[in-house]
BAPA-659459 format. One record per atom (N, C-alpha, C): atom name; x, y, z. Coordinates in steps of 0.02 Angstrom, whole numbers, plus 32768, in hexadecimal, padded with zeros to 4 digits. Example, Ala and Ser with C-alpha at 12.3 -4.5 7.8 and 13.67 -1.06 7.14 Angstrom:
% BAPA-659459
ATOM  atome  east  north    up
ATOM      N  8294   7EE4  8186
ATOM     CA  8267   7F1F  8186
ATOM      C  8294   7F5B  8186
ATOM      N  8282   7F90  8162
ATOM     CA  82AC   7FCB  8165
ATOM      C  8285   8002  818A
//
This chain:
% BAPA-659459
ATOM  atome  east  north    up
ATOM      N  3EBB   AB56  295F
ATOM     CA  3EF4   AB6A  2985
ATOM      C  3EDD   AB7B  29CD
ATOM      N  3F01   AB62  29FE
ATOM     CA  3EF0   AB6F  2A43
ATOM      C  3EFE   ABB7  2A55
ATOM      N  3ECC   ABD7  2A75
ATOM     CA  3ED3   AC1C  2A8B
ATOM      C  3EE1   AC1C  2AD6
ATOM      N  3F16   AC40  2AE9
ATOM     CA  3F2A   AC45  2B2F
ATOM      C  3F27   AC8E  2B45
ATOM      N  3F05   AC9B  2B7C
ATOM     CA  3F03   ACDE  2B9A
ATOM      C  3F38   ACE0  2BD2
ATOM      N  3F65   AD11  2BCE
ATOM     CA  3F98   AD1D  2C00
ATOM      C  3F83   AD5B  2C27
ATOM      N  3F76   AD52  2C69
ATOM     CA  3F63   AD8A  2C94
ATOM      C  3F9D   AD94  2CC6
ATOM      N  3FC2   ADC9  2CBC
ATOM     CA  3FFF   ADD6  2CE3
ATOM      C  400C   AE21  2CE5
ATOM      N  4015   AE3D  2D20
ATOM     CA  401F   AE84  2D25
ATOM      C  4066   AE9B  2D16
ATOM      N  4096   AE6F  2D1D
ATOM     CA  40DC   AE82  2D10
ATOM      C  40E9   AE7C  2CC4
ATOM      N  40F6   AEB6  2CA4
ATOM     CA  40FE   AEB8  2C5B
ATOM      C  4134   AE89  2C42
ATOM      N  416D   AE86  2C64
ATOM     CA  41A5   AE5C  2C4E
ATOM      C  4191   AE11  2C50
ATOM      N  4171   ADFD  2C87
ATOM     CA  415C   ADB7  2C8C
ATOM      C  4125   ADA8  2C5A
ATOM      N  40F6   ADD6  2C52
ATOM     CA  40C0   ADCD  2C20
ATOM      C  40DF   ADC5  2BDB
ATOM      N  410E   ADF0  2BC8
ATOM     CA  412E   ADEC  2B87
ATOM      C  4151   ADA9  2B7E
ATOM      N  4174   AD92  2BB2
ATOM     CA  4198   AD53  2BAE
ATOM      C  4167   AD19  2BA3
ATOM      N  4130   AD19  2BC7
ATOM     CA  40FE   ACE4  2BBF
ATOM      C  40DE   ACE7  2B7A
ATOM      N  40CC   AD23  2B64
ATOM     CA  40AB   AD2B  2B23
ATOM      C  40DB   AD14  2AEC
ATOM      N  411A   AD29  2AEE
ATOM     CA  414B   AD16  2ABC
ATOM      C  4157   ACCB  2ABC
ATOM      N  4160   ACAE  2AF8
ATOM     CA  416B   AC65  2AFD
ATOM      C  4132   AC3E  2AE0
ATOM      N  40F6   AC51  2AF2
ATOM     CA  40BA   AC2B  2ADA
ATOM      C  40AE   AC37  2A90
ATOM      N  40BB   AC73  2A78
ATOM     CA  40B5   AC80  2A30
ATOM      C  40E6   AC57  2A09
ATOM      N  4124   AC51  2A22
ATOM     CA  4158   AC29  2A02
ATOM      C  4143   ABDF  29FE
ATOM      N  411B   ABC9  2A2F
ATOM     CA  4104   AB84  2A2E
ATOM      C  40C7   AB7A  2A01
ATOM      N  40AF   ABB1  29E2
ATOM     CA  4079   ABAB  29B3
ATOM      C  4034   ABBA  29CD
ATOM      N  4030   ABD4  2A0A
ATOM     CA  3FEE   ABE4  2A26
ATOM      C  3FD9   AC2B  2A13
ATOM      N  3F98   AC34  2A0F
ATOM     CA  3F79   AC76  2A07
ATOM      C  3F74   AC93  2A4D
ATOM      N  3F96   ACCC  2A59
ATOM     CA  3F9A   ACE6  2A9C
ATOM      C  3F7A   AD2B  2AA0
ATOM      N  3F50   AD35  2AD2
ATOM     CA  3F35   AD77  2AE3
ATOM      C  3F4D   AD87  2B2A
ATOM      N  3F4D   ADC7  2B3B
ATOM     CA  3F69   ADDA  2B7C
ATOM      C  3F41   AE10  2B9E
ATOM      N  3F48   AE11  2BE1
ATOM     CA  3F28   AE45  2C0A
ATOM      C  3F58   AE56  2C42
ATOM      N  3F57   AE97  2C57
ATOM     CA  3F87   AEB0  2C87
ATOM      C  3F70   AEB2  2CD0
ATOM      N  3F31   AEA0  2CDD
ATOM     CA  3F19   AE9D  2D21
ATOM      C  3EDE   AE6D  2D26
ATOM      N  3ECA   AE5F  2D63
ATOM     CA  3E95   AE2E  2D6D
ATOM      C  3E52   AE41  2D4E
ATOM      N  3E3F   AE80  2D54
ATOM     CA  3DFF   AE97  2D38
ATOM      C  3DFF   AE91  2CED
ATOM      N  3E35   AEA8  2CCD
ATOM     CA  3E3A   AEA3  2C85
ATOM      C  3E3F   AE5A  2C6F
ATOM      N  3E5F   AE30  2C96
ATOM     CA  3E65   ADEA  2C87
ATOM      C  3E22   ADC8  2C87
ATOM      N  3DF9   ADD6  2CB9
ATOM     CA  3DB7   ADB8  2CBD
ATOM      C  3D8D   ADCE  2C80
ATOM      N  3D8E   AE0F  2C70
ATOM     CA  3D69   AE29  2C37
ATOM      C  3D81   AE08  2BF6
ATOM      N  3DC3   AE01  2BEF
ATOM     CA  3DE0   ADE2  2BB3
ATOM      C  3DCA   AD99  2BAE
ATOM      N  3DC6   AD77  2BE5
ATOM     CA  3DB0   AD30  2BE4
ATOM      C  3D69   AD2C  2BCA
ATOM      N  3D3E   AD5B  2BDC
ATOM     CA  3CF9   AD5B  2BC4
ATOM      C  3CF4   AD6C  2B7A
ATOM      N  3D20   AD99  2B63
ATOM     CA  3D1C   ADB0  2B1E
ATOM      C  3D42   AD84  2AED
ATOM      N  3D7B   AD69  2B02
ATOM     CA  3DA8   AD43  2AD5
ATOM      C  3D9C   ACF8  2AD4
ATOM      N  3D79   ACDE  2B06
ATOM     CA  3D6B   AC96  2B0A
ATOM      C  3DAC   AC6B  2B03
ATOM      N  3DDE   AC76  2B30
ATOM     CA  3E1B   AC4F  2B2A
ATOM      C  3E10   AC06  2B3C
ATOM      N  3E3E   ABDD  2B24
ATOM     CA  3E3C   AB95  2B32
ATOM      C  3E5F   AB87  2B75
ATOM      N  3E90   ABB1  2B85
ATOM     CA  3EB9   ABAA  2BC2
ATOM      C  3EC7   ABF0  2BDC
ATOM      N  3ECA   ABF6  2C1F
ATOM     CA  3EDD   AC37  2C3D
ATOM      C  3F19   AC2E  2C6C
ATOM      N  3F4C   AC57  2C61
ATOM     CA  3F84   AC5C  2C8F
ATOM      C  3F77   AC99  2CBA
ATOM      N  3F72   AC90  2CFB
ATOM     CA  3F5A   ACC5  2D28
ATOM      C  3F8A   ACD1  2D61
ATOM      N  3FA5   AD0E  2D63
ATOM     CA  3FD0   AD23  2D9B
ATOM      C  3FA6   AD28  2DDB
ATOM      N  3FC5   AD21  2E14
ATOM     CA  3FA1   AD26  2E53
ATOM      C  3F9D   AD6E  2E6C
ATOM      N  3FD7   AD8D  2E73
ATOM     CA  3FDA   ADD0  2E8F
ATOM      C  3FD6   AE05  2E59
ATOM      N  3F9B   AE26  2E52
ATOM     CA  3F8F   AE58  2E1F
ATOM      C  3F63   AE8F  2E39
ATOM      N  3F65   AECA  2E19
ATOM     CA  3F38   AEFF  2E2B
ATOM      C  3EF1   AEF3  2E12
ATOM      N  3EC3   AF19  2E27
ATOM     CA  3E7C   AF19  2E16
ATOM      C  3E5A   AEDC  2E35
ATOM      N  3E6E   AEA0  2E22
ATOM     CA  3E53   AE63  2E3C
ATOM      C  3E8C   AE30  2E3F
ATOM      N  3E99   AE11  2E78
ATOM     CA  3ECF   ADE0  2E79
ATOM      C  3EBA   ADA0  2E55
ATOM      N  3EEC   AD76  2E4A
ATOM     CA  3EDE   AD39  2E23
ATOM      C  3EAC   AD0B  2E43
ATOM      N  3EAA   AD07  2E85
ATOM     CA  3E79   ACDD  2EA6
ATOM      C  3E32   ACF7  2E9B
ATOM      N  3E2A   AD39  2E9D
ATOM     CA  3DE8   AD57  2E8E
ATOM      C  3DD2   AD49  2E47
ATOM      N  3E02   AD51  2E19
ATOM     CA  3DF2   AD43  2DD1
ATOM      C  3DDE   ACFA  2DCA
ATOM      N  3E06   ACCE  2DE7
ATOM     CA  3DF8   AC86  2DE2
ATOM      C  3DB3   AC76  2DFC
ATOM      N  3DA1   AC93  2E34
ATOM     CA  3D5F   AC87  2E51
ATOM      C  3D28   AC9D  2E20
ATOM      N  3D30   ACD8  2E03
ATOM     CA  3CFE   ACF1  2DD3
ATOM      C  3CFA   ACC5  2D95
ATOM      N  3D34   ACAD  2D7E
ATOM     CA  3D35   AC82  2D43
ATOM      C  3D11   AC41  2D50
ATOM      N  3D1A   AC26  2D8B
ATOM     CA  3CFE   ABE4  2D9B
ATOM      C  3CB3   ABE5  2DAA
ATOM      N  3C98   AC20  2DBD
ATOM     CA  3C50   AC23  2DC9
ATOM      C  3C29   AC39  2D8A
ATOM      N  3C4D   AC4F  2D58
ATOM     CA  3C2D   AC65  2D19
ATOM      C  3C28   AC29  2CE9
ATOM      N  3BEC   AC17  2CD5
ATOM     CA  3BE4   ABDD  2CA8
ATOM      C  3C0A   ABE5  2C66
ATOM      N  3C16   AC22  2C50
ATOM     CA  3C3A   AC2C  2C11
ATOM      C  3C85   AC1E  2C17
ATOM      N  3C9E   AC1E  2C54
ATOM     CA  3CE8   AC15  2C5D
ATOM      C  3CFB   ABDE  2C8E
ATOM      N  3CCA   ABBD  2CAD
ATOM     CA  3CDB   AB8F  2CE4
ATOM      C  3D00   AB50  2CCC
ATOM      N  3CFE   AB3F  2C8E
ATOM     CA  3D21   AB03  2C77
ATOM      C  3D67   AB12  2C58
ATOM      N  3D79   AB53  2C56
ATOM     CA  3DBA   AB65  2C3A
ATOM      C  3DF1   AB54  2C6E
ATOM      N  3E23   AB2C  2C5A
ATOM     CA  3E5A   AB1C  2C88
ATOM      C  3E81   AB5C  2C98
ATOM      N  3E8C   AB67  2CD9
ATOM     CA  3EB2   ABA1  2CF0
ATOM      C  3EF2   AB88  2D12
ATOM      N  3F2A   ABA2  2CFA
ATOM     CA  3F6C   AB94  2D18
ATOM      C  3F81   ABD4  2D3D
ATOM      N  3F85   ABCF  2D80
ATOM     CA  3F9D   AC08  2DA7
ATOM      C  3FE9   AC0E  2D9F
ATOM      N  4001   AC4B  2D9A
ATOM     CA  4048   AC59  2D93
ATOM      C  405B   AC8B  2DCA
ATOM      N  4087   AC78  2DF6
ATOM     CA  4096   ACA3  2E2F
ATOM      C  40DC   AC98  2E4B
ATOM      N  40F6   ACCC  2E69
ATOM     CA  4135   ACC7  2E8D
ATOM      C  4129   ACA7  2ED1
ATOM      N  40EA   ACA5  2EE6
ATOM     CA  40D7   AC86  2F26
ATOM      C  40CF   AC3B  2F1C
ATOM      N  40FF   AC16  2F34
ATOM     CA  40FD   ABCD  2F27
ATOM      C  40F2   ABA4  2F66
ATOM      N  40D7   ABC4  2F9B
ATOM     CA  40C9   AB9F  2FD8
ATOM      C  408E   AB6F  2FCD
ATOM      N  4090   AB39  2FF2
ATOM     CA  405B   AB07  2FEB
ATOM      C  4016   AB24  2FF5
ATOM      N  4010   AB52  3025
ATOM     CA  3FD0   AB72  3032
ATOM      C  3FB4   AB95  2FF4
ATOM      N  3FE0   ABBA  2FD0
ATOM     CA  3FCB   ABDD  2F94
ATOM      C  3FB5   ABAC  2F5D
ATOM      N  3FDD   AB79  2F55
ATOM     CA  3FCD   AB46  2F21
ATOM      C  3F8A   AB24  2F31
ATOM      N  3F81   AB10  2F71
ATOM     CA  3F43   AAF1  2F85
ATOM      C  3F07   AB1F  2F7E
ATOM      N  3F10   AB60  2F8F
ATOM     CA  3EDA   AB91  2F86
ATOM      C  3EC5   AB94  2F3E
ATOM      N  3EF6   AB95  2F10
ATOM     CA  3EE7   AB99  2EC9
ATOM      C  3EC5   AB5B  2EB0
ATOM      N  3EDD   AB21  2EC1
ATOM     CA  3EBE   AAE4  2EA8
ATOM      C  3E78   AAD9  2EC7
ATOM      N  3E72   AAEB  2F06
ATOM     CA  3E30   AAE5  2F27
ATOM      C  3DFD   AB14  2F06
ATOM      N  3E15   AB4D  2EEC
ATOM     CA  3DE8   AB7D  2ECB
ATOM      C  3DDA   AB6A  2E83
ATOM      N  3DFB   AB37  2E6A
ATOM     CA  3DEC   AB1F  2E26
ATOM      C  3E23   AB28  2DF3
ATOM      N  3E5F   AB3E  2E09
ATOM     CA  3E98   AB42  2DD9
ATOM      C  3EA9   AAFC  2DC1
ATOM      N  3EB9   AAF7  2D81
ATOM     CA  3ECC   AAB7  2D65
ATOM      C  3F13   AAA5  2D7B
ATOM      N  3F3F   AAD8  2D7F
ATOM     CA  3F85   AACD  2D94
ATOM      C  3FA2   AB0D  2DAE
ATOM      N  3FE1   AB09  2DC3
ATOM     CA  4004   AB42  2DE3
ATOM      C  404C   AB3F  2DCF
ATOM      N  4065   AB79  2DB9
ATOM     CA  40AC   AB7F  2DA6
ATOM      C  40CC   ABB4  2DD1
ATOM      N  4107   ABA5  2DEC
ATOM     CA  412B   ABD4  2E17
ATOM      C  415E   ABFA  2DEC
ATOM      N  415E   AC3C  2DF2
ATOM     CA  4191   AC66  2DD1
ATOM      C  41D3   AC61  2DF8
ATOM      N  420B   AC61  2DDA
ATOM     CA  4216   AC58  2D92
ATOM      C  4207   AC10  2D7E
ATOM      N  41E9   AC07  2D45
ATOM     CA  41D4   ABC5  2D30
ATOM      C  4207   ABA5  2D03
ATOM      N  4204   AB64  2CFE
ATOM     CA  422C   AB3D  2CCF
ATOM      C  4204   AB3B  2C8E
ATOM      N  4221   AB50  2C56
ATOM     CA  41FD   AB51  2C16
ATOM      C  41DE   AB0E  2C04
ATOM      N  4201   AAD7  2C13
ATOM     CA  41E5   AA95  2C04
ATOM      C  41A8   AA86  2C2F
ATOM      N  41AA   AA9B  2C6D
ATOM     CA  4171   AA92  2C9A
ATOM      C  4135   AABA  2C81
ATOM      N  4142   AAF9  2C6C
ATOM     CA  410C   AB23  2C51
ATOM      C  40ED   AB01  2C14
ATOM      N  4117   AAEB  2BE5
ATOM     CA  40FE   AACA  2BA9
ATOM      C  40D6   AA8B  2BB8
ATOM      N  40EF   AA64  2BE8
ATOM     CA  40CE   AA26  2BFC
ATOM      C  4089   AA35  2C1B
ATOM      N  4085   AA68  2C45
ATOM     CA  4045   AA79  2C64
ATOM      C  4015   AA96  2C31
ATOM      N  402E   AABD  2C02
ATOM     CA  4003   AAD8  2BCD
ATOM      C  3FE6   AA9E  2BA5
ATOM      N  4010   AA6E  2B94
ATOM     CA  3FF8   AA35  2B6C
ATOM      C  3FC4   AA0C  2B93
ATOM      N  3FCE   AA04  2BD5
ATOM     CA  3F9C   A9E1  2BFD
ATOM      C  3F5A   AA08  2C02
ATOM      N  3F60   AA49  2C08
ATOM     CA  3F23   AA73  2C0A
ATOM      C  3F00   AA73  2BC6
ATOM      N  3F27   AA71  2B93
ATOM     CA  3F0A   AA6D  2B4E
ATOM      C  3EE2   AA2E  2B46
ATOM      N  3EFC   A9F6  2B5E
ATOM     CA  3ED7   A9B5  2B5B
ATOM      C  3E97   A9BA  2B86
ATOM      N  3E9D   A9DC  2BBF
ATOM     CA  3E62   A9E5  2BEA
ATOM      C  3E2C   AA0F  2BC7
ATOM      N  3E44   AA45  2BA7
ATOM     CA  3E15   AA72  2B83
ATOM      C  3DF2   AA4D  2B4B
ATOM      N  3E16   AA20  2B28
ATOM     CA  3DF8   A9FA  2AF1
ATOM      C  3DC3   A9CA  2B0A
ATOM      N  3DCF   A9AE  2B46
ATOM     CA  3D9C   A981  2B64
ATOM      C  3D5D   A9A7  2B74
ATOM      N  3D65   A9E6  2B8C
ATOM     CA  3D2C   AA0E  2BA2
ATOM      C  3D04   AA29  2B66
ATOM      N  3D24   AA2C  2B2D
ATOM     CA  3D02   AA4A  2AF1
ATOM      C  3CCE   AA1C  2AD3
//
């Protein structure tokens, strides 16, 4: 079963993502800030990470950078999730190694499609 880590500081959004992904059959773990999310990635070994951009402790770009330089996590597909949908933000994320980017509020079909694509990417890396 594919394990997905959801790193999101807004409890309502985190609950929505966790519930949606659980309903789709994924094993979901969660973290409420960037620091906890990075630690959880090291401990839980997720197959995919959904990562908010604007968070306390460490923002999503900082977490992404740490994930990509760590050999234990650098091949995990990361999907950034943010209300910031400007091209600059999207380019910053993809240049830093994000696999994809979803703008809040997201389309459930788009989320599922990107998760499935990241899942295929994770399987290739395994």
